VEXVEXDREN-535179 format. One line per 4 residues: number of its first residue (from 1); for each residue z, y, x of N, C-alpha, C. Coordinates in nm, 3 decimals, padded with zeros to 5 digits. Layout:
BEGIN
NUM) Z:Y:X:Z:Y:X:Z:Y:X ~ ...
This chain:
BEGIN
1) -03.073:-01.613:13.291:-03.104:-01.508:13.225:-03.241:-01.451:13.216 ~ -03.233:-01.371:13.084:-03.395:-01.345:13.071:-03.427:-01.209:13.159 ~ -03.547:-01.236:13.227:-03.597:-01.154:13.338:-03.676:-01.000:13.242 ~ -03.636:-00.914:13.260:-03.657:-00.781:13.220:-03.766:-00.744:13.293
5) -03.929:-00.722:13.209:-04.028:-00.667:13.257:-04.005:-00.517:13.306 ~ -04.039:-00.488:13.423:-03.975:-00.346:13.454:-04.092:-00.245:13.375 ~ -04.222:-00.298:13.366:-04.276:-00.218:13.303:-04.234:-00.164:13.166 ~ -04.189:-00.269:13.068:-04.121:-00.237:12.952:-04.013:-00.120:12.996
9) -03.942:-00.138:13.076:-03.826:-00.059:13.118:-03.866:00.070:13.109 ~ -03.991:00.096:13.167:-04.032:00.280:13.187:-04.113:00.303:13.077 ~ -04.149:00.232:12.977:-04.216:00.293:12.877:-04.153:00.403:12.804 ~ -04.209:00.505:12.778:-04.181:00.623:12.714:-04.180:00.587:12.563
13) -04.076:00.621:12.497:-04.086:00.626:12.340:-04.221:00.708:12.277 ~ -04.241:00.654:12.200:-04.360:00.732:12.109:-04.288:00.801:11.989 ~ -04.195:00.781:11.951:-04.145:00.843:11.830:-04.014:00.885:11.852 ~ -03.982:01.037:11.801:-03.837:01.066:11.815:-03.752:01.022:11.736
17) -03.613:01.010:11.712:-03.534:00.972:11.599:-03.523:01.054:11.488 ~ -03.551:00.978:11.374:-03.583:01.049:11.231:-03.441:01.096:11.227 ~ -03.452:01.226:11.166:-03.298:01.276:11.127:-03.296:01.249:10.959 ~ -03.146:01.218:10.980:-03.103:01.159:10.821:-03.065:01.310:10.772
21) -03.161:01.310:10.624:-03.122:01.425:10.551:-03.015:01.364:10.447 ~ -02.897:01.459:10.396:-02.779:01.386:10.355:-02.844:01.434:10.178 ~ -02.763:01.380:10.129:-02.795:01.395:09.978:-02.768:01.557:09.920 ~ -02.652:01.592:10.004:-02.640:01.742:09.926:-02.755:01.819:09.994
25) -02.793:01.790:10.097:-02.907:01.873:10.155:-03.039:01.862:10.050 ~ -03.029:01.764:09.999:-03.166:01.736:09.886:-03.137:01.803:09.784 ~ -03.031:01.815:09.732:-02.989:01.882:09.604:-03.020:02.048:09.660 ~ -02.976:02.057:09.757:-02.977:02.221:09.800:-03.117:02.270:09.773
29) -03.202:02.154:09.840:-03.366:02.198:09.871:-03.443:02.178:09.734 ~ -03.376:02.103:09.636:-03.419:02.094:09.503:-03.414:02.236:09.426 ~ -03.263:02.262:09.433:-03.208:02.363:09.377:-03.309:02.480:09.360 ~ -03.342:02.504:09.544:-03.379:02.610:09.584:-03.555:02.641:09.543
33) -03.617:02.515:09.510:-03.750:02.490:09.462:-03.726:02.542:09.354 ~ -03.644:02.509:09.262:-03.616:02.553:09.112:-03.591:02.712:09.144 ~ -03.515:02.755:09.218:-03.520:02.909:09.229:-03.649:02.989:09.230 ~ -03.708:02.926:09.353:-03.847:02.993:09.412:-03.970:03.013:09.317
37) -03.944:02.887:09.215:-04.023:02.853:09.146:-04.033:02.915:08.998 ~ -03.925:02.989:08.975:-03.856:03.014:08.833:-03.842:02.910:08.755 ~ -03.811:02.794:08.780:-03.758:02.687:08.677:-03.595:02.725:08.650 ~ -03.548:02.792:08.708:-03.393:02.831:08.704:-03.389:02.970:08.709
41) -03.372:03.042:08.638:-03.365:03.201:08.629:-03.251:03.266:08.645 ~ -03.253:03.398:08.692:-03.109:03.453:08.697:-03.014:03.466:08.616 ~ -02.904:03.424:08.616:-02.824:03.417:08.484:-02.812:03.263:08.438 ~ -02.894:03.184:08.442:-02.876:03.096:08.403:-02.780:02.987:08.432
45) -02.689:02.935:08.340:-02.578:02.838:08.382:-02.639:02.712:08.452 ~ -02.561:02.672:08.520:-02.561:02.533:08.623:-02.450:02.483:08.577 ~ -02.473:02.321:08.538:-02.374:02.284:08.432:-02.390:02.106:08.566 ~ -02.274:02.105:08.635:-02.242:02.039:08.755:-02.277:01.897:08.682
49) -02.231:01.844:08.567:-02.267:01.700:08.525:-02.384:01.674:08.435 ~ -02.449:01.777:08.438:-02.590:01.769:08.394:-02.682:01.731:08.481 ~ -02.635:01.862:08.597:-02.755:01.840:08.731:-02.727:01.703:08.801 ~ -02.608:01.630:08.782:-02.560:01.520:08.865:-02.632:01.400:08.785
53) -02.623:01.436:08.656:-02.690:01.311:08.570:-02.865:01.327:08.584 ~ -02.930:01.422:08.603:-03.071:01.468:08.614:-03.111:01.411:08.769 ~ -03.027:01.445:08.859:-03.087:01.380:08.993:-03.027:01.262:09.051 ~ -02.925:01.189:08.934:-02.862:01.051:08.991:-02.797:01.062:09.101
57) -02.689:01.163:09.150:-02.587:01.193:09.247:-02.472:01.203:09.168 ~ -02.390:01.162:09.254:-02.241:01.216:09.219:-02.218:01.347:09.205 ~ -02.116:01.390:09.105:-02.071:01.555:09.092:-01.998:01.622:09.223 ~ -01.937:01.504:09.311:-01.893:01.589:09.411:-01.983:01.618:09.513
61) -02.140:01.566:09.494:-02.237:01.606:09.584:-02.299:01.764:09.533 ~ -02.301:01.737:09.388:-02.373:01.873:09.317:-02.241:01.956:09.359 ~ -02.125:01.971:09.351:-02.050:02.066:09.388:-02.039:02.110:09.510 ~ -02.064:02.032:09.644:-02.092:02.091:09.767:-02.212:02.125:09.776
65) -02.336:02.119:09.714:-02.425:02.180:09.735:-02.419:02.309:09.660 ~ -02.370:02.327:09.555:-02.345:02.454:09.522:-02.240:02.566:09.574 ~ -02.158:02.507:09.648:-02.069:02.588:09.713:-02.147:02.631:09.826 ~ -02.232:02.553:09.918:-02.296:02.597:10.000:-02.428:02.704:09.937
69) -02.465:02.698:09.832:-02.577:02.782:09.795:-02.498:02.938:09.730 ~ -02.368:02.912:09.709:-02.304:03.027:09.676:-02.314:03.124:09.783 ~ -02.265:03.042:09.936:-02.250:03.140:10.047:-02.386:03.205:10.097 ~ -02.481:03.147:10.054:-02.626:03.182:10.074:-02.677:03.296:09.982
73) -02.558:03.314:09.875:-02.635:03.427:09.763:-02.711:03.347:09.661 ~ -02.721:03.241:09.653:-02.793:03.222:09.540:-02.736:03.167:09.423 ~ -02.608:03.123:09.420:-02.545:03.095:09.276:-02.391:03.202:09.312 ~ -02.337:03.214:09.203:-02.226:03.268:09.168:-02.130:03.185:09.084
77) -02.035:03.193:09.126:-01.914:03.063:09.077:-01.809:03.158:08.982 ~ -01.789:03.150:08.864:-01.674:03.220:08.791:-01.555:03.113:08.762 ~ -01.443:03.195:08.786:-01.332:03.099:08.771:-01.337:03.054:08.592 ~ -01.325:02.979:08.596:-01.274:02.896:08.437:-01.425:02.912:08.351
81) -01.523:02.937:08.414:-01.657:02.976:08.329:-01.747:02.854:08.412 ~ -01.749:02.831:08.541:-01.855:02.764:08.598:-01.950:02.854:08.666 ~ -02.071:02.755:08.728:-02.170:02.835:08.803:-02.295:02.901:08.769 ~ -02.344:03.013:08.802:-02.463:03.050:08.763:-02.535:03.077:08.859
85) -02.693:03.077:08.833:-02.781:03.147:08.920:-02.771:03.291:08.918 ~ -02.774:03.340:09.040:-02.728:03.486:09.080:-02.803:03.568:08.976 ~ -02.777:03.693:08.940:-02.822:03.803:08.892:-02.757:03.956:08.914 ~ -02.881:04.004:08.986:-02.806:04.119:09.070:-02.838:04.250:08.959
89) -02.708:04.337:08.955:-02.710:04.461:08.907:-02.813:04.560:08.968 ~ -02.848:04.659:08.886:-02.961:04.742:08.954:-02.876:04.808:09.090 ~ -02.754:04.841:09.059:-02.675:04.892:09.195:-02.672:04.777:09.263 ~ -02.614:04.659:09.291:-02.657:04.584:09.429:-02.816:04.570:09.434
93) -02.889:04.592:09.374:-03.009:04.585:09.436:-03.046:04.672:09.536 ~ -03.032:04.820:09.495:-03.033:04.938:09.553:-02.971:04.943:09.693 ~ -02.814:04.887:09.692:-02.743:04.894:09.794:-02.767:04.789:09.898 ~ -02.841:04.663:09.837:-02.909:04.542:09.917:-03.028:04.589:10.012
97) -03.115:04.649:09.912:-03.232:04.714:09.982:-03.187:04.834:10.066 ~ -03.141:04.904:10.065:-03.087:05.019:10.157:-03.039:04.956:10.305 ~ -02.957:04.834:10.283:-02.923:04.768:10.409:-03.043:04.702:10.458 ~ -03.130:04.636:10.377:-03.265:04.596:10.433:-03.321:04.686:10.495
101) -03.348:04.795:10.482:-03.424:04.891:10.554:-03.369:04.880:10.703 ~ -03.231:04.932:10.695:-03.185:04.959:10.836:-03.192:04.793:10.938 ~ -03.161:04.662:10.889:-03.160:04.564:10.978:-03.306:04.517:10.983 ~ -03.394:04.531:10.913:-03.528:04.482:10.909:-03.597:04.591:10.992
105) -03.550:04.718:10.986:-03.621:04.801:11.111:-03.554:04.758:11.262 ~ -03.441:04.722:11.257:-03.401:04.680:11.382:-03.457:04.571:11.416 ~ -03.475:04.481:11.344:-03.576:04.363:11.383:-03.701:04.348:11.420 ~ -03.741:04.465:11.349:-03.923:04.508:11.390:-03.905:04.574:11.505
109) -03.816:04.684:11.555:-03.792:04.724:11.695:-03.794:04.635:11.797 ~ -03.691:04.538:11.811:-03.657:04.467:11.878:-03.783:04.347:11.921 ~ -03.840:04.301:11.779:-03.951:04.227:11.805:-04.091:04.327:11.858 ~ -04.074:04.426:11.871:-04.193:04.491:11.939:-04.190:04.490:12.083
113) -04.100:04.441:12.150:-04.079:04.439:12.290:-04.100:04.255:12.345 ~ -04.111:04.187:12.221:-04.113:04.079:12.242:-04.257:04.011:12.193 ~ -04.338:04.070:12.115:-04.460:04.010:12.057:-04.575:04.015:12.160 ~ -04.649:03.862:12.130:-04.769:03.844:12.198:-04.866:03.827:12.117
117) -04.992:03.810:12.157:-05.108:03.808:12.106:-05.118:03.687:12.010 ~ -05.065:03.577:12.062:-05.036:03.466:12.007:-04.951:03.499:11.871 ~ -04.839:03.587:11.861:-04.736:03.634:11.760:-04.843:03.677:11.643 ~ -04.929:03.808:11.697:-05.007:03.860:11.606:-05.123:03.809:11.519
121) -05.153:03.687:11.623:-05.272:03.609:11.491:-05.188:03.532:11.398 ~ -05.086:03.496:11.419:-05.004:03.414:11.365:-04.963:03.513:11.251 ~ -04.917:03.635:11.299:-04.897:03.676:11.162:-04.980:03.741:11.080 ~ -05.099:03.768:11.148:-05.214:03.816:11.071:-05.249:03.712:10.949
125) -05.226:03.576:11.030:-05.284:03.464:10.951:-05.174:03.456:10.808 ~ -05.064:03.459:10.841:-04.971:03.501:10.726:-05.017:03.600:10.626 ~ -05.025:03.719:10.645:-05.094:03.801:10.559:-05.190:03.762:10.496 ~ -05.286:03.698:10.578:-05.426:03.680:10.509:-05.391:03.579:10.404
129) -05.288:03.497:10.424:-05.245:03.412:10.321:-05.161:03.457:10.208 ~ -05.122:03.564:10.214:-05.039:03.643:10.115:-05.137:03.724:10.038 ~ -05.245:03.744:10.079:-05.351:03.839:10.031:-05.433:03.723:09.945 ~ -05.454:03.591:09.968:-05.535:03.498:09.882:-05.464:03.454:09.748
133) -05.295:03.448:09.805:-05.204:03.420:09.700:-05.240:03.540:09.583 ~ -05.203:03.671:09.634:-05.246:03.779:09.546:-05.347:03.767:09.479 ~ -05.445:03.738:09.543:-05.602:03.737:09.454:-05.607:03.631:09.373 ~ -05.511:03.499:09.372:-05.529:03.395:09.298:-05.428:03.460:09.190
137) -05.333:03.533:09.204:-05.217:03.593:09.100:-05.110:03.476:09.101 ~ -05.096:03.403:09.190:-04.996:03.307:09.215:-04.843:03.336:09.226 ~ -04.761:03.380:09.180:-04.636:03.443:09.194:-04.542:03.354:09.313 ~ -04.557:03.219:09.274:-04.490:03.136:09.367:-04.541:03.103:09.489
141) -04.658:03.133:09.510:-04.717:03.103:09.682:-04.718:03.240:09.713 ~ -04.745:03.364:09.645:-04.696:03.479:09.694:-04.563:03.474:09.741 ~ -04.483:03.465:09.665:-04.342:03.477:09.738:-04.301:03.391:09.838 ~ -04.329:03.263:09.841:-04.302:03.189:09.964:-04.411:03.228:10.079
145) -04.547:03.297:10.080:-04.579:03.339:10.183:-04.527:03.432:10.248 ~ -04.493:03.566:10.147:-04.402:03.680:10.166:-04.298:03.654:10.278 ~ -04.212:03.577:10.231:-04.078:03.529:10.282:-04.128:03.448:10.405 ~ -04.213:03.386:10.449:-04.283:03.346:10.577:-04.300:03.434:10.637
149) -04.368:03.504:10.613:-04.423:03.642:10.674:-04.312:03.691:10.734 ~ -04.203:03.754:10.650:-04.089:03.832:10.714:-03.988:03.732:10.812 ~ -04.001:03.663:10.777:-03.913:03.565:10.839:-03.971:03.514:10.994 ~ -04.094:03.530:10.997:-04.123:03.517:11.138:-04.091:03.624:11.235
153) -04.111:03.776:11.177:-04.077:03.889:11.280:-03.915:03.876:11.283 ~ -03.830:03.808:11.193:-03.705:03.825:11.203:-03.649:03.752:11.337 ~ -03.736:03.633:11.324:-03.692:03.549:11.437:-03.763:03.576:11.589 ~ -03.858:03.628:11.551:-03.930:03.745:11.650:-03.835:03.817:11.731
157) -03.733:03.861:11.672:-03.634:03.965:11.712:-03.570:03.944:11.820 ~ -03.566:03.789:11.834:-03.472:03.743:11.940:-03.339:03.725:11.931 ~ -03.283:03.796:11.816:-03.115:03.790:11.792:-03.123:03.665:11.678 ~ -03.069:03.553:11.673:-03.066:03.453:11.573:-02.958:03.526:11.489
161) -02.823:03.610:11.540:-02.745:03.639:11.424:-02.821:03.739:11.320 ~ -02.884:03.804:11.366:-02.970:03.916:11.291:-03.053:03.859:11.217 ~ -03.151:03.762:11.255:-03.250:03.703:11.151:-03.192:03.628:11.056 ~ -03.089:03.547:11.124:-02.994:03.454:10.992:-02.948:03.576:10.883
165) -02.867:03.700:10.923:-02.803:03.778:10.832:-02.921:03.817:10.752 ~ -03.071:03.868:10.782:-03.165:03.908:10.693:-03.195:03.795:10.600 ~ -03.198:03.657:10.675:-03.240:03.543:10.589:-03.144:03.537:10.440 ~ -02.995:03.533:10.499:-02.931:03.499:10.381:-02.927:03.629:10.279
169) -02.968:03.739:10.320:-02.957:03.862:10.250:-03.096:03.841:10.126 ~ -03.169:03.833:10.219:-03.342:03.872:10.149:-03.370:03.744:10.057 ~ -03.320:03.613:10.080:-03.371:03.497:10.003:-03.377:03.486:09.889 ~ -03.218:03.550:09.826:-03.173:03.577:09.682:-03.263:03.688:09.631
173) -03.263:03.765:09.696:-03.364:03.913:09.622:-03.506:03.863:09.623 ~ -03.551:03.771:09.742:-03.698:03.772:09.699:-03.713:03.680:09.590 ~ -03.619:03.544:09.559:-03.630:03.496:09.437:-03.568:03.567:09.308 ~ -03.466:03.632:09.310:-03.415:03.650:09.186:-03.471:03.825:09.128
177) -03.556:03.909:09.238:-03.601:04.046:09.209:-03.735:04.082:09.173 ~ -03.808:03.974:09.290:-03.943:03.985:09.314:-04.000:03.910:09.209 ~ -03.965:03.769:09.205:-04.043:03.667:09.125:-03.965:03.709:08.953 ~ -03.860:03.731:08.948:-03.814:03.764:08.804:-03.860:03.910:08.771
181) -03.924:03.956:08.846:-03.981:04.112:08.781:-04.063:04.122:08.669 ~ -04.154:04.033:08.663:-04.258:04.009:08.565:-04.366:04.107:08.626 ~ -04.352:04.179:08.690:-04.475:04.258:08.770:-04.579:04.127:08.831 ~ -04.691:04.175:08.821:-04.808:04.084:08.901:-04.793:04.095:09.020
185) -04.812:04.017:09.104:-04.820:03.996:09.257:-04.966:03.997:09.290 ~ -05.013:04.111:09.318:-05.141:04.152:09.348:-05.201:04.170:09.512 ~ -05.316:04.142:09.555:-05.356:04.138:09.664:-05.328:04.289:09.717 ~ -05.323:04.361:09.638:-05.293:04.527:09.722:-05.163:04.520:09.774
189) -05.077:04.452:09.709:-04.946:04.450:09.758:-04.920:04.378:09.864 ~ -05.001:04.256:09.879:-05.012:04.194:10.029:-05.054:04.274:10.127 ~ -05.159:04.361:10.088:-05.220:04.383:10.218:-05.124:04.540:10.268 ~ -05.015:04.569:10.211:-04.939:04.648:10.255:-04.860:04.602:10.366
193) -04.869:04.455:10.376:-04.807:04.388:10.496:-04.904:04.399:10.617 ~ -05.009:04.451:10.614:-05.094:04.482:10.745:-05.021:04.622:10.818 ~ -04.965:04.692:10.785:-04.894:04.792:10.832:-04.817:04.747:10.947 ~ -04.728:04.614:10.932:-04.616:04.571:11.037:-04.691:04.547:11.139
197) -04.821:04.472:11.132:-04.874:04.404:11.231:-04.987:04.511:11.313 ~ -05.015:04.646:11.244:-05.076:04.739:11.318:-04.962:04.822:11.420 ~ -04.828:04.835:11.349:-04.747:04.899:11.446:-04.688:04.783:11.574 ~ -04.689:04.667:11.513:-04.664:04.620:11.637:-04.758:04.540:11.743
201) -04.894:04.592:11.713:-05.009:04.558:11.790:-04.984:04.673:11.909 ~ -04.941:04.794:11.910:-04.931:04.874:12.014:-04.866:05.045:11.986 ~ -04.844:05.032:11.856:-04.763:05.169:11.821:-04.672:05.199:11.923 ~ -04.639:05.318:11.963:-04.550:05.385:12.043:-04.426:05.445:11.922
205) -04.303:05.480:12.018:-04.204:05.533:11.934:-04.240:05.693:11.951 ~ -04.195:05.803:11.856:-04.142:05.738:11.724:-04.208:05.693:11.611 ~ -04.355:05.684:11.617:-04.428:05.675:11.520:-04.381:05.525:11.470 ~ -04.383:05.447:11.560:-04.345:05.316:11.534:-04.243:05.264:11.391
209) -04.124:05.333:11.441:-04.017:05.331:11.376:-04.054:05.426:11.228 ~ -04.120:05.526:11.239:-04.149:05.601:11.123:-04.250:05.502:11.043 ~ -04.336:05.430:11.089:-04.424:05.352:11.018:-04.350:05.214:10.959 ~ -04.270:05.213:11.038:-04.170:05.079:10.952:-04.091:05.116:10.850
213) -04.052:05.228:10.880:-03.944:05.257:10.777:-03.991:05.326:10.628 ~ -04.125:05.341:10.650:-04.209:05.398:10.545:-04.265:05.282:10.451 ~ -04.284:05.163:10.512:-04.362:05.037:10.446:-04.230:05.000:10.399 ~ -04.113:04.981:10.448:-03.992:04.931:10.408:-03.915:05.009:10.295
217) -03.961:05.171:10.290:-03.916:05.233:10.204:-03.974:05.252:10.051 ~ -04.107:05.192:10.098:-04.161:05.178:09.970:-04.167:05.064:09.917 ~ -04.149:04.958:09.960:-04.117:04.820:09.869:-03.956:04.847:09.831 ~ -03.891:04.913:09.900:-03.761:04.909:09.810:-03.775:05.000:09.736
221) -03.830:05.108:09.715:-03.873:05.194:09.603:-03.944:05.129:09.467 ~ -04.016:05.057:09.486:-04.083:04.958:09.414:-03.987:04.868:09.345 ~ -03.900:04.812:09.427:-03.794:04.697:09.327:-03.707:04.754:09.284 ~ -03.633:04.847:09.372:-03.508:04.909:09.274:-03.545:05.002:09.150
225) -03.698:05.052:09.107:-03.757:05.092:09.000:-03.759:04.967:08.923 ~ -03.789:04.900:08.939:-03.845:04.771:08.849:-03.694:04.703:08.797 ~ -03.599:04.712:08.856:-03.476:04.656:08.840:-03.417:04.785:08.753 ~ -03.425:04.865:08.741:-03.409:04.966:08.663:-03.436:04.978:08.535
229) -03.566:04.933:08.496:-03.659:04.949:08.391:-03.573:04.859:08.289 ~ -03.617:04.900:08.175:-03.549:04.806:08.078:-03.628:04.690:08.040 ~ -03.604:04.587:08.016:-03.697:04.455:08.020:-03.814:04.474:07.947 ~ -03.790:04.557:07.813:-03.934:04.581:07.728:-04.030:04.639:07.823
233) -03.980:04.716:07.894:-04.106:04.812:07.970:-04.140:04.742:08.076 ~ -04.038:04.653:08.160:-04.117:04.528:08.265:-04.196:04.462:08.216 ~ -04.183:04.434:08.083:-04.261:04.322:08.055:-04.395:04.376:08.012 ~ -04.389:04.491:07.963:-04.507:04.571:07.955:-04.607:04.585:08.051
237) -04.531:04.660:08.160:-04.579:04.664:08.291:-04.659:04.529:08.357 ~ -04.605:04.419:08.332:-04.660:04.319:08.394:-04.762:04.235:08.342 ~ -04.803:04.287:08.191:-04.910:04.261:08.111:-05.054:04.303:08.142
């Protein structure tokens, strides 16, 4: 019988196990990237067979990915017609942003009691990135940095159900309202986010909630107004 070297038996593994990523998850990731970069726009049809052919995967894999994306709000399926990239009506945008103010205010209230100096440094870094993207007028980078900033304090709330609800609700809105608005993403818009950091740094109630709700209300008013504009006016404002 071979002798097992006792030294070898106690060696700690250097690498963790590599997580297998399914084909479905890869298709979901590719489609989300297309949404966030504007390659697929609100209202665009998604043809399962064409998508499967382009990605070199089976149609069932694409169908499974679309079902998942439907639950996340990115895709809408119409009976006997197929799947389409989500397109919100002005009324839906107004209702979603109204709900966002309530849920995100709650997330920030809970985050206020948990935030650390390290969290404030990270949040500041994320807004700095957002300002830089606005300075470069990079819409896709702005959108990604903006979403990452908000996601950070959703998680900081300490309630995973609240954080997940906000992420599912806001991800399609960020993609299909903000990115598709034709408005320039500016450094001035980005700097508005420092309000949340200032509030978390030490603002007490009721000033804390008042400042948060005012900032969130300003965001909501901007995008609700944009959604209500005729397309020709949005294009003119974006020039």
